[in-house]
C-alpha positions in Angstrom: 131.8 117.9 129.6 131.6 121.9 129.2 133.5 123.9 131.7 132.8 127.4 132.6 135.8 129.8 131.6 136.5 132.2 134.0 139.6 134.5 135.2 141.9 132.9 137.7 142.2 134.9 141.0 145.6 136.6 141.9 147.1 135.7 145.3 145.7 138.9 147.0 142.3 138.5 145.7 142.3 134.7 146.7 143.2 135.4 150.3 140.8 138.2 150.7 137.9 136.0 151.6 140.0 133.8 153.7 141.5 136.6 155.8 138.2 138.6 156.1 136.4 135.3 157.3 139.1 134.4 160.0 138.8 138.0 161.2 135.0 137.5 161.6 135.4 134.4 163.1 138.3 135.6 165.6 135.9 138.6 166.4 133.0 136.2 167.2 135.0 133.6 169.3 137.8 135.8 171.1 136.1 139.2 171.3 132.3 138.3 172.0 133.4 135.2 173.7 130.8 133.1 171.8 131.7 129.9 170.1 129.1 129.8 167.5 131.3 129.9 163.9 128.2 129.1 162.0 127.4 132.8 160.9 131.0 133.9 160.3 131.7 130.9 157.9 128.2 131.5 156.4 129.4 135.2 155.7 132.8 133.8 154.4 130.9 131.7 151.7 129.0 134.9 150.8 132.4 136.6 150.3 133.8 133.9 148.4 130.7 133.7 146.1 131.1 137.5 145.4 134.7 136.7 144.4 133.7 133.9 142.3 131.0 136.0 140.3 133.6 138.9 139.9 135.9 136.3 138.2 133.2 135.2 136.0 131.6 132.5 137.4 127.8 131.9 137.5 126.1 131.3 140.7 125.1 127.7 139.4 128.7 126.9 138.8 129.6 128.0 142.4 126.5 126.3 143.9 127.8 123.1 142.1 131.2 123.3 143.6 129.6 124.0 147.2 127.4 120.9 147.0 130.1 118.7 145.4 132.2 119.2 148.5 129.4 118.7 150.6 128.3 115.2 148.7 132.1 114.2 149.2 132.0 114.6 153.2 128.4 113.1 153.6 130.2 110.1 155.0 131.3 112.4 158.0 127.7 113.3 158.5 126.4 109.6 158.5 129.0 108.7 161.0 128.0 111.8 163.1 124.3 110.5 163.1 125.4 107.0 164.0 127.6 108.0 166.8 124.9 110.2 168.2 122.8 107.1 168.4 125.8 105.1 169.9 126.4 107.6 172.7 122.6 107.7 173.6 122.2 104.1 173.6 125.4 102.9 175.1 124.7 105.2 178.1 121.3 103.6 178.3 122.8 100.2 178.1 125.2 100.7 180.8 128.3 100.4 178.7 129.6 103.9 179.3 128.6 104.1 183.1 130.5 100.5 183.6 133.5 101.9 181.9 133.4 105.0 184.1 132.8 102.7 187.3 135.5 100.2 186.3 138.0 103.1 185.4 137.2 104.8 188.8 138.0 101.4 190.6 140.8 100.2 188.6 142.9 103.5 187.3 144.9 105.6 189.6 144.9 109.5 189.1 148.8 109.5 188.5 148.6 107.2 185.4 145.1 108.3 184.2 146.0 110.5 181.4 148.7 108.4 180.0 146.2 105.2 180.3 143.4 107.0 178.8 145.5 107.8 175.6 146.7 104.5 175.2 143.1 103.0 175.6 141.5 105.5 173.1 144.6 104.6 170.6 143.8 100.9 170.9 140.0 101.2 170.5 140.6 103.7 167.3 143.2 101.5 165.7 140.8 98.6 166.3 137.6 100.1 164.7 139.4 102.6 162.3 137.3 105.4 163.7 138.6 108.4 165.9 134.9 110.1 166.1 133.4 106.7 167.6 136.3 106.3 170.0 136.0 109.9 171.3 132.2 109.6 171.5 132.1 106.3 173.6 135.4 105.6 175.3 136.5 109.1 175.4 133.2 110.0 177.0 133.6 107.4 179.6 137.3 108.7 180.4 135.9 112.4 180.8 133.4 110.7 183.5 136.7 109.2 185.1 138.7 112.4 185.0 135.7 114.4 186.6 135.9 111.9 189.4 139.4 112.4 189.8 139.2 116.2 189.7 141.2 116.3 186.8 140.4 119.4 184.5 138.5 118.6 181.4 140.8 119.9 179.1 143.8 117.7 180.2 141.4 114.9 179.7 140.1 115.8 176.4 143.8 116.2 175.1 144.8 112.8 176.0 141.6 111.4 174.5 142.1 113.4 171.4 146.0 112.3 171.2 145.0 108.6 171.3 141.8 108.6 169.3 143.3 110.4 166.2 146.7 108.3 166.7 144.6 105.3 166.1 142.7 106.8 163.1 145.8 107.7 161.5 147.3 104.3 161.4 144.3 102.1 161.1 144.0 100.5 158.0 140.2 100.7 158.5 140.4 104.5 158.5 138.9 106.3 155.4 141.6 109.1 155.8 144.3 106.5 155.9 143.0 105.0 152.8 142.5 108.5 151.2 146.1 109.7 151.9 147.6 107.2 149.6 144.8 107.0 147.2 145.5 110.8 146.0 149.2 110.4 146.1 149.4 107.1 144.3 151.1 104.9 147.0 150.1 101.6 149.1 148.0 102.0 152.2 150.2 99.5 153.9 153.6 101.0 152.9 151.9 104.5 153.9 151.0 103.2 157.3 154.7 101.8 157.9 156.2 105.0 156.5 154.0 107.0 159.1 155.5 105.1 162.0 158.6 107.3 161.8 156.6 110.3 163.2 153.8 108.6 165.0 155.7 106.3 167.5 157.9 109.4 168.6 154.8 111.7 168.9 153.1 109.1 171.0 156.2 108.4 173.1 156.3 112.2 173.8 152.7 112.5 174.6 152.8 109.6 176.9 155.9 110.7 178.9 154.3 114.4 179.2 151.1 112.8 180.4 153.0 110.7 182.8 154.9 113.6 184.2 151.8 115.6 184.7 150.1 112.9 186.4 152.9 112.3 189.0 154.1 116.0 189.3 151.4 118.5 188.1 148.0 117.2 189.3 147.5 117.5 192.9 146.5 113.9 193.7 146.6 114.6 197.4 143.4 116.9 197.2 141.3 114.4 195.2 138.1 113.8 197.2 137.7 110.0 197.5 134.2 110.8 198.9 133.3 112.3 195.6 134.7 109.1 193.9 132.7 106.9 195.9 129.4 109.0 195.6 130.0 108.8 191.8 130.5 105.0 191.8 127.6 104.3 194.4 125.3 106.5 192.3 126.3 104.6 189.3 125.5 101.4 190.9 122.4 102.5 192.0 121.1 103.5 188.6 122.6 101.1 186.3 123.2 97.2 186.3 127.2 97.4 186.3 128.6 94.3 184.9 131.3 93.3 182.1 128.3 91.8 180.2 127.1 95.3 179.5 130.4 95.8 177.6 129.1 93.6 174.8 128.1 96.4 172.3 131.7 98.0 172.5 133.1 94.3 171.7 130.5 93.8 168.9 131.9 96.9 167.1 135.4 96.2 167.5 135.0 92.3 166.7 133.2 93.4 163.4 135.9 96.0 162.5 138.8 93.5 163.2 137.0 91.1 160.7 137.1 94.1 158.2 133.3 94.7 158.1 132.7 98.2 156.6 132.8 100.8 159.6 129.2 102.0 159.1 127.5 98.7 159.3 129.6 97.9 162.3 128.9 101.1 164.0 125.3 100.7 163.5 125.4 97.1 164.8 126.8 98.8 167.9 123.7 100.5 168.1 121.4 97.4 168.0 123.6 95.5 170.4 123.3 98.5 172.7 119.6 98.7 172.5 119.5 94.9 173.2 121.7 95.3 176.1 119.6 98.2 177.5 116.5 96.3 177.3 117.7 92.8 178.8 120.2 94.3 181.7 118.6 97.6 182.4 115.0 96.8 181.8 114.2 99.7 179.1 111.5 99.2 176.9 111.9 99.2 173.0 110.1 102.7 172.7 112.5 104.3 175.2 115.5 102.8 173.0 114.1 104.8 170.1 113.9 107.8 172.2 117.4 107.3 173.5 118.8 106.9 169.9 116.9 110.1 168.7 117.0 112.5 171.6 119.6 111.1 173.8 119.7 109.6 177.5 118.3 111.7 180.4 118.6 110.6 184.1 118.8 112.5 187.3 120.9 111.0 190.1 121.4 114.2 192.4 125.0 114.0 191.6 125.7 116.9 189.2 128.8 115.5 187.8 127.0 112.3 186.6 123.9 114.2 185.3 126.0 116.6 183.3 128.0 113.7 181.6 125.4 111.2 180.9 122.5 113.6 179.9 123.4 113.4 176.4 123.8 111.6 173.0 121.0 110.9 170.4 121.0 112.1 166.8 119.5 115.6 167.9 122.4 116.2 169.8 124.7 116.3 166.5 122.6 118.8 164.8 124.7 121.7 166.1 127.9 120.1 164.9 126.1 118.7 161.6 125.0 122.4 160.5 128.6 123.8 161.5 130.2 120.9 159.3 127.6 121.5 156.3 128.2 125.4 156.4 132.3 125.0 156.7 132.1 122.4 153.8 130.1 124.9 151.8 132.6 127.6 152.5 135.5 125.2 151.4 133.7 124.2 148.3 133.3 127.8 147.2 137.0 128.3 147.9 138.0 125.5 145.8 135.7 126.2 142.9 136.5 129.8 142.7 140.1 128.7 142.5 141.2 130.6 145.7 142.7 127.6 147.2 144.4 126.6 144.0 146.0 129.9 143.7 147.3 130.0 147.3 148.8 126.6 147.0 150.4 127.3 143.7 151.8 130.8 145.4 153.3 128.4 148.0 154.6 126.0 145.6 156.4 128.4 143.5 158.6 129.6 146.4 160.0 126.2 147.3 162.8 124.8 145.7 163.9 121.9 147.9 162.4 118.7 149.4 162.6 120.3 152.7 160.7 123.2 151.9 158.3 121.1 149.9 157.7 118.9 152.8 157.1 121.8 155.2 154.7 123.5 152.4 152.6 120.2 151.9 152.2 120.0 155.9 151.3 123.5 156.2 149.0 123.7 153.1 147.0 120.6 154.6 146.7 122.4 157.9 145.7 125.7 156.2 143.0 124.0 154.3 142.0 122.4 157.5 141.9 125.7 158.8 139.9 127.6 156.3 137.7 124.7 154.7 136.7 123.0 157.7 137.1 119.4 156.1 139.6 116.8 156.6 138.8 115.3 153.1 139.6 118.7 151.3 142.8 119.0 153.3 144.3 115.8 152.2 142.7 115.4 148.9 143.7 118.9 147.4 147.2 119.2 148.6 147.8 115.6 147.8 146.9 116.0 144.0 148.8 119.3 143.8 152.0 118.6 145.3 152.4 114.9 143.7 154.0 116.0 140.5 156.6 118.2 142.6 157.7 115.1 144.6 158.1 112.9 141.4 160.1 115.9 139.7 162.4 115.9 142.5 162.6 112.2 142.7 161.2 111.7 146.0 158.8 109.0 147.0 155.4 110.3 147.2 155.1 108.4 150.5 156.6 111.7 151.9 153.5 113.5 150.7 151.0 110.9 151.9 152.5 111.1 155.5 152.6 115.1 155.1 149.1 115.6 154.3 147.9 112.9 157.1 149.8 115.1 159.5 148.6 118.3 158.5 145.1 117.1 157.8 144.0 114.2 160.0 146.2 115.0 163.1 145.3 118.7 162.9 141.6 118.6 162.3 140.5 118.1 165.9 142.4 121.1 167.1 140.6 123.6 164.8 137.2 124.1 166.8 135.4 125.1 163.6 136.5 122.0 161.6 134.6 119.0 161.4 137.0 117.0 163.7 137.0 119.9 166.2 133.7 120.6 166.4 132.6 116.9 167.2 135.3 116.6 169.9 133.8 119.6 171.6 130.2 118.5 171.1 130.9 114.8 172.1 133.2 115.5 175.1 130.8 118.1 176.5 133.5 120.7 176.7 130.8 123.4 176.9 132.8 125.8 174.4 129.4 126.8 173.2 128.3 128.1 176.3 131.1 130.5 176.6 133.6 128.3 178.3 136.7 129.3 176.4 139.0 127.6 179.0 138.4 124.2 177.4 139.9 125.2 174.3 143.1 124.5 176.1 142.5 120.9 175.2 144.1 122.0 171.7 147.7 122.5 173.0 147.3 119.4 175.2 146.8 117.2 172.4 150.6 116.6 172.3 150.5 113.6 169.8 148.5 115.6 167.3 150.8 118.7 166.8 154.1 117.0 167.7 154.1 114.6 164.7 154.1 117.5 162.1 156.9 119.2 163.9 158.8 115.7 163.8 158.0 115.4 160.1 159.4 118.9 159.3 162.5 118.0 161.3 163.3 114.7 159.2 162.5 116.6 156.0 165.6 119.0 156.9 167.8 116.2 158.3 167.1 113.7 155.4 165.8 110.9 158.0 162.9 108.8 157.2 162.8 110.6 153.9 162.6 108.0 151.2 163.6 108.6 147.6 161.8 107.3 145.0 162.5 103.4 144.3 163.2 102.4 140.5 159.7 100.5 140.8 157.8 103.6 141.6 159.3 105.4 138.8 158.4 102.8 136.5 154.9 103.0 137.8 154.9 106.6 137.3 155.9 106.0 133.7 153.6 103.5 133.0 150.5 104.9 134.5 151.2 108.6 132.9 151.3 110.2 136.3 152.3 113.9 136.2 155.9 114.9 137.0 156.5 118.6 137.8 159.2 120.7 135.7 161.6 123.3 137.3 162.5 126.7 136.5 166.1 127.7 136.3 166.1 128.7 139.8 164.9 125.3 141.0 161.4 126.0 141.8 158.8 123.8 140.3 156.9 125.3 137.3 153.2 126.0 138.6 151.1 124.0 136.2 147.1 125.0 135.8 145.7 121.7 137.0 141.9 121.5 137.2 140.7 120.6 140.8 137.0 120.7 139.9 136.8 117.1 141.2 139.1 117.3 144.3 136.7 115.0 146.1 137.0 111.3 146.8 135.2 108.2 145.5 132.7 107.7 148.1 131.6 104.2 146.5 134.2 102.8 148.8 133.5 101.2 152.1 135.3 103.6 154.0 133.5 106.2 156.0 134.6 109.3 158.1 137.3 109.2 160.7 
């Protein structure tokens, strides 16, 4: 295939569109106080395109790069559409209201945050998708937290910690399969290796949430009249029963039987629709409306109405449009070589395993930050750093763990990233309405950001940092895997790799987390 020959951007030129975009984005969010990253990212795409044309690319080449990355991430959009339907239909079926009702009856405020994290983790591991976990069980937990007068950002932090923990170690998750695929490792060996950072991070988060529940949140001021009003209103407006939890059990059962995630999620929509008609008395036409436009109710209880008036495909359009623009920006950065130049500059400065591991985590996070897509943040660093690990004699299991920590786990903590945008939209955090306070969920999602720090600690101490086995080395030789050569000062030689096809094989059955 013929490729357009063009100049490679130097580090300063490569950083220009990234820095300018982040400045514009920061002005929009923190100066104007408006969380609408769409236009700043669109401007960033335009700036990057100008850089590409300056380097000798034609617009057709840049356009091809943009749409290639969008194509790679289309499974993300399909999951968003399906989860939008699930939210609307599962509220109508009584599934989400029943979880809220039972949660308010069974859980205590002291253990709520810790329990919420564990519940989301179990569901996410079972179904292999953090997004569906956040949009269903996570949404119900937001309602329980509202009943306990716990700030929304605390509840959201616990939900995100649990849901994305599950996504990281579920063999059904696409990112969990993608990371070992791009680094040449086995998915189950990858999951086993991630336990070294995942388990301590979850334990740290669990302890913090328990301490907050017992010593920080003022449980004495919780209004049990408010809780009784919420449960009574739910009981009056929905048929509350264990039977209406059937849609959730259907999705979990199909996922455990290793059915593809997308059909499993859509089966949850169908089961939710049937449950809504049988137990809640809704018509088929109403089910279609809930799936498209979301559920609508007026109980007179503001907390319930705010929480349950949501869902549907149309509710996801704000998030989908943001993701598409962010993906376009990431595609333009990748096609123009800006991302590759930045990564190569980082690679050329590291000469130790600890530095390389830290750089890989940081690169995955930075790609997430500027490109807005978890796929790209895993695929690009995974491909570019693999030869360096092989040249050092270290197992690429270290790399697959690093890019999951900087990619999967950091995705929900970046508001304009696909993961962050979904969390904000699905949990109703109100960021788009100027309620910037709810961004506090980012530092409160302890499991997400402590895992990378633990990974960096291991890299510097040598703990849980496996060297390549003889079997791995034989595999590298037999398969012709690239192995980096090193300069006299110990830094890896920067190869001019072609990353035009940085994407993922989307013919697999996995879908976006």
